C-alpha positions in Angstrom: 47.7 -60.4 73.6 46.3 -63.7 72.5 46.3 -64.3 76.3 45.2 -67.0 78.6 42.0 -67.1 76.8 43.3 -67.7 73.3 45.6 -71.2 73.3 47.9 -70.9 70.5 51.0 -72.7 70.8 52.1 -76.3 69.5 54.7 -77.2 72.3 56.3 -80.5 73.9 56.1 -78.5 77.2 58.2 -79.7 80.0 56.4 -81.7 82.5 54.1 -80.1 85.3 56.9 -80.0 87.9 59.7 -79.4 85.3 62.0 -76.4 86.3 63.2 -76.6 82.6 66.4 -77.4 81.1 69.8 -75.6 81.9 70.7 -72.9 79.6 72.9 -73.8 76.7 73.6 -73.7 72.9 70.4 -75.5 71.9 68.3 -73.7 74.0 66.5 -70.2 74.0 67.2 -68.5 77.3 65.0 -65.8 78.7 66.6 -63.5 81.3 65.0 -61.0 83.5 66.0 -58.1 85.8 63.4 -57.7 88.5 63.1 -54.3 90.1 63.5 -54.6 93.9 62.2 -57.5 95.7 59.3 -59.3 94.8 56.4 -60.5 97.6 57.7 -62.9 99.9 56.5 -66.4 98.6 56.1 -65.4 94.9 57.6 -66.8 91.8 58.3 -65.3 88.3 56.6 -66.7 85.5 56.7 -66.3 81.7 53.6 -66.8 79.8 53.2 -66.6 76.0 52.0 -68.2 72.8 54.3 -70.9 73.5 52.1 -72.2 76.8 48.7 -71.1 76.1 49.2 -68.0 78.1 49.3 -69.6 81.3 50.4 -66.6 83.7 51.3 -69.3 86.7 52.3 -72.5 84.4 54.7 -74.5 86.6 57.0 -75.6 83.7 57.7 -71.8 82.7 58.8 -70.8 86.3 62.0 -68.5 86.2 64.9 -69.9 88.2 67.0 -67.4 90.5 70.8 -67.0 89.2 73.6 -66.4 91.6 73.3 -62.5 91.0 69.5 -62.3 91.8 68.4 -62.2 88.2 65.6 -64.9 86.8 66.0 -67.3 84.0 64.6 -69.9 81.9 65.7 -71.9 79.1 63.0 -72.7 77.0 62.4 -76.2 75.4 64.2 -76.8 71.8 60.5 -77.3 70.5 59.6 -73.5 70.8 60.5 -71.8 67.5 59.4 -69.1 65.6 57.7 -65.8 66.5 57.4 -65.5 70.3 55.1 -63.0 72.0 54.9 -63.3 76.0 54.9 -61.3 79.6 56.1 -61.9 82.9 53.6 -62.6 85.9 54.0 -63.4 89.6 51.7 -66.2 88.9 48.4 -64.5 87.7 47.1 -61.8 85.4 46.4 -59.9 88.3 50.1 -59.8 88.8 51.2 -59.3 85.6 54.4 -56.7 85.0 53.4 -53.1 84.1 55.4 -50.0 83.1 56.7 -47.4 85.8 53.3 -45.9 86.0 51.5 -49.2 86.7 50.0 -49.1 83.0 49.7 -52.0 80.7 52.4 -52.7 78.4 52.6 -54.4 75.0 53.3 -58.2 74.4 57.4 -58.5 74.5 58.3 -60.3 71.2 61.4 -62.4 70.2 62.1 -64.6 67.4 63.7 -68.0 67.8 65.3 -70.0 64.9 67.0 -73.1 64.5 70.6 -73.1 65.5 72.7 -71.8 68.5 70.1 -69.3 69.9 70.9 -66.2 71.7 69.9 -64.9 75.2 66.7 -62.3 75.4 67.1 -60.0 78.4 64.2 -58.0 79.6 64.1 -55.4 82.5 60.6 -55.5 84.1 59.9 -52.5 85.7 57.0 -52.9 88.0 54.2 -55.5 88.9 50.6 -54.8 89.0 49.3 -54.6 92.4 46.0 -57.0 92.7 44.8 -55.3 95.5 44.2 -52.1 93.2 41.3 -52.7 91.2 41.8 -51.1 87.7 39.5 -48.5 86.2 38.9 -49.1 82.7 36.3 -47.3 80.7 33.2 -48.9 79.4 33.3 -48.8 75.6 29.9 -50.8 74.9 27.6 -48.6 72.8 23.9 -48.0 73.5 22.8 -51.2 71.5 24.5 -53.5 73.7 23.0 -54.7 76.8 23.4 -57.8 79.2 20.8 -60.1 78.8 21.5 -62.1 81.9 24.2 -62.1 84.3 23.4 -65.5 85.0 21.7 -67.4 82.2 21.3 -71.3 83.1 23.5 -73.9 81.2 21.5 -77.2 82.2 23.5 -79.1 80.2 26.8 -78.2 82.2 25.1 -77.5 85.5 26.3 -74.0 85.2 25.6 -70.2 84.7 26.9 -67.8 82.5 26.6 -63.8 81.6 25.0 -63.4 78.2 25.2 -60.3 75.9 22.9 -58.8 73.3 23.3 -56.1 70.5 20.3 -54.7 68.7 20.9 -52.9 65.4 20.1 -49.1 65.3 16.3 -48.6 64.7 15.2 -52.0 66.3 13.4 -50.4 69.2 11.2 -48.2 67.1 10.7 -50.8 64.3 9.3 -53.9 63.1 12.0 -55.4 61.1 13.3 -59.1 61.9 17.0 -59.6 61.8 19.6 -62.4 61.3 21.5 -63.8 64.4 25.0 -64.2 65.1 26.1 -66.1 68.0 29.4 -65.3 69.4 31.8 -66.7 72.4 34.2 -65.1 74.6 31.5 -62.6 75.2 33.9 -60.5 77.3 36.0 -59.6 74.2 33.2 -59.0 72.1 31.7 -55.4 73.3 33.3 -53.9 75.9 36.8 -53.0 76.8 36.1 -53.0 80.4 35.6 -56.7 80.6 38.1 -57.9 77.7 41.1 -59.9 78.8 43.3 -58.4 75.9 41.2 -55.8 74.1 37.6 -56.0 72.5 36.7 -56.9 69.1 34.2 -53.6 68.8 31.5 -55.4 67.3 29.2 -52.9 68.1 30.9 -50.1 66.8 31.8 -52.3 63.4 28.1 -53.1 62.9 26.7 -49.6 63.7 29.2 -48.0 61.1 28.3 -50.6 58.4 24.4 -50.2 59.1 25.0 -46.3 58.9 26.6 -47.1 55.6 23.5 -48.8 54.4 23.9 -52.4 55.8 20.6 -54.5 56.6 21.4 -55.0 60.6 21.5 -58.1 62.5 21.4 -59.2 66.1 24.6 -60.5 67.9 24.3 -62.7 71.1 27.6 -63.1 73.1 28.0 -65.8 75.7 30.7 -65.2 78.2 33.8 -68.0 78.5 33.9 -69.8 81.6 37.2 -68.8 82.9 38.9 -72.0 83.3 36.4 -74.1 81.9 36.8 -72.4 78.5 38.9 -75.0 77.0 36.7 -77.7 78.2 33.5 -76.1 76.9 35.1 -74.9 73.7 36.5 -78.3 72.6 34.2 -81.7 72.3 37.6 -83.6 72.3 39.7 -84.1 75.2 43.4 -83.0 74.9 45.7 -84.8 76.9 47.5 -81.5 78.4 44.9 -78.8 77.6 41.4 -80.5 78.2 38.4 -80.3 76.4 35.3 -82.8 76.1 32.4 -80.4 76.8 32.0 -78.9 73.4 28.9 -80.8 72.6 27.0 -80.0 75.6 28.1 -76.2 75.3 26.6 -76.6 71.4 23.6 -78.3 72.8 22.7 -75.5 75.0 23.4 -72.8 72.2 20.8 -74.4 70.2 18.2 -76.1 72.6 18.6 -73.4 75.4 19.6 -69.9 74.1 18.2 -69.8 70.5 14.9 -70.6 71.4 14.9 -68.1 74.2 16.6 -65.5 71.8 13.9 -66.2 68.8 11.1 -65.8 71.6 12.1 -62.5 72.9 13.5 -60.9 70.1 12.4 -60.1 66.3 14.6 -62.5 64.6 15.1 -64.4 61.4 15.1 -67.9 63.3 15.8 -69.9 60.0 19.5 -71.7 59.3 20.1 -69.3 56.5 19.8 -66.2 58.6 21.6 -68.0 61.6 25.4 -67.9 62.0 28.2 -68.6 64.7 31.5 -67.3 65.0 34.7 -67.0 67.0 38.2 -67.3 67.3 41.1 -69.6 68.4 39.0 -72.2 70.7 35.7 -70.1 69.9 36.6 -70.7 65.9 36.9 -74.8 66.6 33.5 -74.8 68.4 31.9 -72.5 66.0 32.9 -75.0 63.2 32.0 -77.9 65.2 28.5 -76.4 66.0 27.8 -75.8 62.0 28.4 -79.5 61.5 26.7 -80.7 64.1 23.8 -78.5 63.4 23.4 -78.0 59.5 19.6 -77.5 60.1 20.2 -74.6 62.6 23.4 -72.9 61.5 24.4 -72.2 57.8 27.0 -69.3 58.5 30.1 -69.4 60.4 33.0 -67.0 60.6 36.4 -69.0 62.1 38.9 -66.8 63.0 42.3 -68.6 63.5 40.9 -72.0 64.7 42.9 -73.8 67.2 42.6 -77.0 65.2 45.7 -78.4 66.8 44.1 -79.0 69.7 41.7 -81.3 68.6 42.8 -83.5 65.8 39.7 -85.5 65.4 37.8 -82.5 63.9 39.1 -83.4 60.6 37.6 -86.8 60.4 34.3 -85.5 62.4 34.0 -83.3 59.3 34.6 -85.8 56.7 32.5 -88.1 58.5 29.2 -85.8 58.7 26.3 -85.8 56.6 26.8 -83.7 53.4 26.8 -80.3 53.9 24.3 -78.1 52.0 26.0 -76.0 49.1 24.2 -72.8 50.3 26.3 -72.8 53.7 28.6 -69.9 54.2 32.2 -70.3 56.0 34.7 -67.7 56.2 38.1 -68.4 57.3 41.0 -66.1 58.2 44.4 -66.9 59.9 47.7 -65.4 60.1 51.2 -66.2 58.8 52.6 -65.0 62.2 50.4 -67.2 64.6 52.4 -70.1 65.5 55.3 -70.1 68.2 56.8 -73.6 66.6 59.6 -73.8 64.2 56.8 -74.2 61.3 55.5 -70.7 61.4 52.6 -72.0 59.3 50.8 -74.3 61.2 47.5 -72.2 61.4 47.9 -71.8 58.0 48.2 -75.4 57.3 45.4 -76.7 59.7 43.1 -74.0 57.7 43.9 -75.2 54.6 43.5 -79.1 55.9 40.3 -78.2 57.2 38.9 -76.7 54.0 39.6 -79.8 52.3 37.8 -81.8 54.8 34.6 -79.4 54.6 34.8 -79.7 50.8 34.9 -83.2 51.0 31.6 -83.1 53.4 30.1 -81.1 50.4 30.9 -77.4 50.4 32.4 -75.5 47.2 35.6 -73.6 47.7 35.2 -69.7 46.8 31.4 -70.2 46.7 30.4 -71.7 50.2 33.8 -71.7 51.6 36.4 -68.9 51.6 39.8 -68.9 53.2 42.3 -66.0 53.9 45.8 -65.8 55.4 47.2 -62.5 56.3 50.9 -62.0 56.3 50.8 -59.8 59.5 47.9 -61.9 61.1 48.8 -62.8 65.1 47.0 -64.7 67.4 45.5 -61.7 69.1 42.0 -59.5 69.4 43.6 -56.5 67.1 43.6 -59.0 64.4 40.4 -60.4 64.8 38.8 -57.0 65.2 40.3 -56.0 61.6 39.4 -58.8 59.9 35.6 -59.0 61.4 33.9 -56.5 58.7 35.0 -58.3 55.8 33.8 -62.0 57.2 30.4 -60.1 58.4 29.4 -58.9 55.0 30.5 -61.9 53.1 28.2 -64.0 55.3 25.8 -62.1 55.7 25.2 -59.1 53.1 25.9 -60.6 49.4 
């Protein structure tokens, strides 16, 4: 799932204390059949691409009906392709199958006009007291640089991962470096929220097929601070505003450390940054704020809707050098509003801003729209190889 860590919706949500509108012909109503009794004091919530995958959003708490079932009428603004799951207020207490295993996101399509109900049966709940055992999938080239790398700009610490290409330990070659966000999801399924990107598997395969190799540095997101750190501009509902300091950390603290410790090619032409959703937004910001540091950027499904100031920021920036390479990709099925093309439209609008800032379309910036693309890790994992090859190996 795009999940709590991949804000993907434009929605006029209910107020924080609202219980939602009553069911009616103008609302899409979700009903849930819940097995047995839920734990005392617990409530049932729905989390999806219409509320930033917030598992305990009070505006999306289901109500009880007279027969003991649960229901919620979604706001009229929620339209299009929905993906969602039910929780008891956190991802540690998300719905599961009968055996306690993870289930796929539920889905529904909401169109304008009279909306039918969607009825779901919840099989079971994950017990937060029972730890899940998930196999680690990181390959030998991946290691944790530090569990508590200091971020002085924010007064926080964060885990940082490093991927080294095959042959690094026995060779003397220097390599480009790609900086990535949401480090939990980059290499290891055991730490991933909703599936990993498999960057290590992809790069090992490409190198074995003749690729040059690259170093990847991935920084974990900050949990409930993720949106704050990944947007330089504040959003009235979701937060933000610390993105500038986070990028300063990447440039002033992390990059010098990496360049001093590993055999990197530290010039801008061999330094890239990439991420998805909020990670795509902050990657774009970093490229524009520090054009003398980054000349490569992979922008996957950027959450530009949360930061409308990004367009004027790009247009007002110093002219970007035409040797920059920026790779955009979004899916046609990412939005949860009546307009299914929100991400596509915003991507095209940003490309216009980048061209106004000095880049050339199809030479220094390319963009793709995948008809089946959704706001999800499986999509970004699939699209990464093409992005990497265009950015670094052409």
